[in-house]
C-alpha positions, 0 to 999 in steps of 0.5 A: 607653163601648164596654162601655156600647154593647155592653151596650145592644145585648145588652139590646136583643137580649134584649128582642127575644126577648119582644116583637112585631115592631113593638117590635123594629123600634122598638128596633132603630131606636132602637139604631142611632140611639143607636149613631150618637150614641155613636160620634160622642161617642167620636170627639169625646172621643178623647185623644192624648198624646206622650212628653216624653222621647227614650226611654220604655218601653212595657210590657205592664201598668201596673207597672215589672216588666212586660215592655217592648213597645217604646220610643217617642220624641217623634215620635209621637202616641198615642191614650190608651185608659185610665188607672190611677194614674200609668200611661196605656194607649196605642194603638201600632198597630191590633193592639197597645197598652201602658202608659207612665208618665203623668209623661212624656207630654203631651196633644196635640190629636190624631194617629196612633199611632206604629206607623201613622205613614207612613214619612217620605221623606228630604229632601236635608238628612236623614242618608243612613246609619246607623252601628252603634255596638254589636251590634244586632238588625235587625228585620222591622218597627219594633218590638222585637216584630217578628222579628229578621232579622239582626245588625249589628256595630259599624262597619257602615253602611246606607243609610236608606230612611225613618224610621218613628217612632223606627226607621230603615228601612234597605237591606241590599242583596241581603238586602232591607230591615230596621228598626233602632232610632234610639237604638242608632245614629249617623247621618251624611251627607246625601242630597246628599253621600252620605258615610258619616262619622258626624256626630251621635251618638245614644248613651245610655251614661253616662260618669262621671269625676272631675277631682278624684278624691281629694276626700274627707270630713273624718271619713276624710281622711288628707291635710288639709294647707292647704285639702286634704281628700283621701284616696288610697283613700276618696274621691269615686271611690267615689261615681262607682262607686256611681252607675255600678252604680246606673244599671246596675241601672236599665237605664242603661248606664254606664262609670265611669273610674278615671283617677287625675288627681292622679297624672297631674298629679304625674307631668307636674309640672303644677299643680292648676289643670291638672286640667280640662285633663287630664280633658278629654284623658281624656274626648276619648279616651273619646268617640273610642273609644266612639260610644255615649257620650251623657252625661258626669258629672264627680262632685265633692264641695263644699268646707268648706261648713256641713253644714246647707247640704249635708245633707237627711233624707228618709224617715228617710235622710240624703243629701248634697245635689246642686249642679249646676254649669254653666260659662259659659265654654262658648259653648253653655252654655245647652244644658248649663244646660237639661239640668241644670235638667231633672234638678234639677227631677226630683230635687226632685220625687221627693226634696224638698230634695235639689237645691241647684239649678243654679250658673252659674260664669264664668272669674272664679270657677273653670275656667269651662268644666268640659269642658262644651263637649264635649257638651250633656249634660255636667255637673259634680255636687257630691255634698254637701261635705267635712262630709258622709259617704261613706254620705250621698253613696252614698245620693245616688248611688242617688237620682240614678240613680233620676231619671236613669233616669226622665229617659232613659225606661229605668226607667219 
């Protein structure tokens, strides 16, 4: 539309060179009138959109290989300037625009761009400090394009002066102020108490572990006594390792635990039913030692389920289907359920038939809790069953990494 207005003005200017004054004045008057109408149309037709995920990459051009300008969250509303295929171009500030994946944006009635949102003054109920969870850049402004003015180390704390979009403006004492990204810190205390104890974590790292770490597959298992289909080497931990690697390739930080819980049970003379008690201790220790952990995946494979129920072929490749298991023994299980449903829907959208859906289990039909009370972003994932193969489960790990990276806004 702006191009159309510019073309009309240029045409009018060309005409002015070959016509008399009266015609020129008329053309000028008509041009001004038309411009006013068009300007009104532009204002009325502006479209705004906001992110539906907490962290969404904004890129320099509409492709995954393009450089990331900054990351936006759900708090901003951005003017949509253009659309190309599955990408939207949004206005970040008066001087900057970028491209985001349209699937993770929703249209809003209006608003202002993320960079010019006025700083929100803290109320007494808002966090008073940020605590650094990893080596972090401190910047001159609320964008990854702004100059770095310092480095913060894990454990450092800074008073919060204001929140600007997905950034905190912090005080550095005699060194002045700086901005730090909200997604790389934890926040603690309130305006009333002034305490510096971190109380809520905004970690993004994935923690992968295996409560039943020796679960294997019929075609390779060396231990098949009774209902066991296990192996000390070729087992589900290989799938967890693959998932961690696949997430890393897509920009998602992940830590894969290598604890042999089966061995722990044997050493402590504990029964198999104590597996989740032992894995819970491991997860709790990891959470205590690493504040950046935000997602917890307990990777399993289902039992002796018919292969036709746990297998799907997509694009000529065979996958082990994923079952999301949520324990209702956790009082806050609805948050875990919502998390699982969101991932299941995304998995089904990109890989039709790969998800087996979300299974709810109470204490009468299993552990009932599955350590999920430790975090609302915690799940038990069954990658296929005993009648699948390791390769099929590895294929699924890659697919799951795809959709999780999209969910967190890291890949897209």
